[in-house]
C-alpha positions in Angstrom: 41.0 148.8 70.5 40.3 152.5 70.4 43.5 154.4 71.1 43.3 157.9 72.6 45.7 160.8 72.8 45.1 163.7 75.2 46.8 167.0 74.5 45.8 169.6 77.2 46.8 173.2 77.8 48.8 172.5 81.0 49.8 169.7 83.3 47.0 170.2 85.8 44.4 170.1 83.0 46.1 167.1 81.4 46.2 165.1 84.6 42.6 165.9 85.4 41.4 164.9 81.9 43.5 161.7 82.0 42.0 160.7 85.4 38.4 161.4 84.4 38.6 159.6 81.1 40.5 156.6 82.5 37.7 156.2 85.1 35.1 156.4 82.4 36.9 153.7 80.3 37.3 151.4 83.3 33.7 151.9 84.5 32.2 151.2 81.1 34.7 148.4 80.3 35.5 149.9 76.9 38.2 148.3 74.8 40.1 151.6 74.7 43.4 152.9 76.0 45.0 156.3 76.6 48.2 156.1 74.6 49.6 159.5 75.6 48.8 162.5 77.8 50.8 165.6 76.9 50.8 169.4 76.9 52.8 169.6 73.6 51.0 169.4 70.2 54.2 168.2 68.6 54.2 165.2 70.9 50.6 164.5 70.0 51.4 164.5 66.3 54.3 162.2 66.8 52.3 159.8 68.8 49.5 159.8 66.2 52.0 158.8 63.5 52.6 155.5 65.3 48.9 154.5 65.5 47.6 152.6 62.4 43.9 152.6 63.2 41.3 155.4 63.7 42.0 157.3 66.9 40.4 159.7 69.3 42.2 162.9 70.3 41.2 165.3 73.0 42.6 168.7 72.2 42.7 172.3 73.7 42.2 175.6 71.9 45.4 177.1 73.2 48.6 175.6 74.7 51.0 177.1 77.3 53.9 174.9 76.0 53.6 175.7 72.3 52.9 178.5 69.8 50.7 176.1 67.9 46.9 176.6 68.5 44.4 173.8 68.9 42.8 174.9 65.5 46.2 174.5 63.8 46.8 171.1 65.4 43.3 170.0 64.5 43.7 171.0 60.9 47.0 169.1 60.6 45.4 166.0 62.1 42.3 166.2 60.0 44.2 166.6 56.7 46.0 163.4 57.4 43.5 161.4 59.4 40.1 162.2 58.1 38.3 159.5 60.1 39.7 160.4 63.5 37.5 161.6 66.3 38.7 165.1 67.3 37.3 166.4 70.6 38.0 169.9 71.8 37.9 170.8 75.5 38.3 174.5 76.3 37.2 177.3 78.5 37.9 179.9 75.7 34.5 180.4 74.1 35.9 183.0 71.7 37.7 180.1 69.9 34.5 178.2 69.1 33.9 179.7 65.7 37.5 179.1 64.7 37.2 175.4 65.7 33.9 175.0 63.9 35.0 176.8 60.7 37.2 175.3 58.0 38.0 171.7 57.6 38.6 170.5 61.2 35.2 168.8 61.7 35.3 168.2 65.5 33.4 165.2 66.8 32.5 167.2 69.9 33.3 170.3 71.9 33.4 170.5 75.7 33.2 173.8 77.4 35.1 173.9 80.7 34.3 173.4 83.4 32.2 170.4 82.5 30.7 167.5 84.4 32.2 164.0 84.1 28.8 162.8 82.7 29.3 165.1 79.7 32.6 163.5 78.8 31.2 160.1 79.4 28.3 160.8 77.0 30.8 161.9 74.3 33.1 158.9 74.9 30.1 156.6 74.7 28.9 158.0 71.4 32.4 157.9 69.9 33.0 154.3 71.1 29.6 153.1 69.7 30.4 154.7 66.3 34.0 153.2 66.4 32.8 149.7 67.2 30.0 149.6 64.6 31.6 151.4 61.7 33.9 148.4 60.8 37.6 148.4 60.4 37.9 149.1 56.7 37.4 152.8 55.9 34.8 153.6 53.2 36.9 156.5 51.9 40.5 157.3 51.2 41.4 160.9 52.2 44.2 163.1 51.1 45.0 166.8 50.9 46.2 169.0 48.1 47.2 172.4 49.4 44.5 173.5 51.9 41.8 171.4 50.3 40.8 167.9 51.6 39.5 165.3 49.2 37.7 162.0 49.8 37.5 159.2 47.3 35.4 156.0 47.8 37.9 153.3 48.6 36.5 151.0 46.0 37.3 153.6 43.3 41.0 153.5 44.0 43.1 151.0 42.0 46.5 151.6 43.5 48.8 154.1 45.1 52.1 154.9 43.4 55.2 156.6 44.9 57.0 158.6 42.2 59.5 161.4 42.5 58.7 162.3 46.1 55.0 162.4 45.5 52.1 160.0 45.9 49.7 159.3 43.0 46.3 157.8 43.5 45.1 156.0 40.4 41.5 155.3 39.6 40.0 154.0 36.3 40.1 157.4 34.7 41.9 159.8 37.0 45.2 160.4 38.8 45.7 162.6 41.9 49.1 163.7 43.0 49.9 164.9 46.5 52.6 164.7 49.2 52.5 161.8 51.6 54.4 158.7 52.6 53.5 155.3 51.1 54.5 153.8 54.5 52.0 156.0 56.3 49.3 155.2 53.7 50.0 151.5 54.1 49.5 151.7 57.9 46.2 153.7 57.5 44.6 151.4 54.9 46.2 148.0 55.5 42.7 146.4 55.6 42.1 147.5 52.0 45.5 147.7 50.3 48.5 145.4 50.1 52.1 146.5 49.5 53.7 144.6 46.6 56.6 146.9 45.8 58.4 149.8 47.4 56.6 152.1 45.0 53.1 150.4 44.9 50.2 149.8 47.1 47.3 147.8 45.5 43.6 147.6 46.3 43.0 144.0 47.3 39.6 143.9 45.7 41.0 145.0 42.3 43.5 142.1 42.0 42.4 139.7 39.2 45.5 137.5 39.1 49.0 137.1 40.4 51.9 135.8 38.3 54.9 135.0 40.3 56.7 133.7 37.2 56.5 137.3 35.8 56.5 139.0 39.3 53.4 141.0 38.4 49.9 141.6 39.6 47.1 142.1 37.1 44.2 144.3 38.2 40.7 143.9 36.9 41.4 146.8 34.5 44.2 144.8 32.9 46.9 147.0 34.4 50.0 145.2 35.5 51.8 146.2 38.8 55.3 144.8 39.6 56.0 142.7 42.6 59.4 143.0 44.3 61.2 140.2 46.1 61.0 142.2 49.4 57.2 142.4 49.3 56.5 139.0 47.7 55.6 137.4 51.1 52.8 140.0 51.4 51.2 138.8 48.2 51.7 135.1 49.2 49.8 135.7 52.5 47.1 137.7 50.6 
């Protein structure tokens, strides 16, 4: 199911967007649901944290209930959720260049006032892409400072949590950045399995599991510990 968050500039706009989009979803019988309609960017961020899969967010360029701009919200979302569909809906044409520059990568931009058919076309394109791309992401995304990086998921051996940082290990590189292993697990649970409070392992890289030693051996020969808490995860895998 494609989950959607609407974050509009005011209550009138939020209600109108919700009503129009809900009608499109019902009419097309999409397997989609509006999780939250709000006028506060902070609420949108909190709601997105609770969604494990790729999501669609409809955002404004400016907000009456927050000092955060749509560009700032979009950048925060894009740094953490590289595969999300970010749609901007605004009447402020002067903000277009800001939304298109940098690393926001909007899926679409609607200029208000717009016709319901325009939103329906965008929703249709996004839904088609969502249902045909497959559940497992091809890339793992992360940010270091203001820069966003993407690694092919099959290059990643495991994630390690160490001294308040996350480290991505490949065969010959290690990348350190700030994130939560719990959040990473939710985002990439189709590809990685949690075996320890400090480790998340690529399922395709597991060569063998030794419960007698409580270790996982990867195809590189690296051994990763299994803790009692996460042993059931490995048994199910």
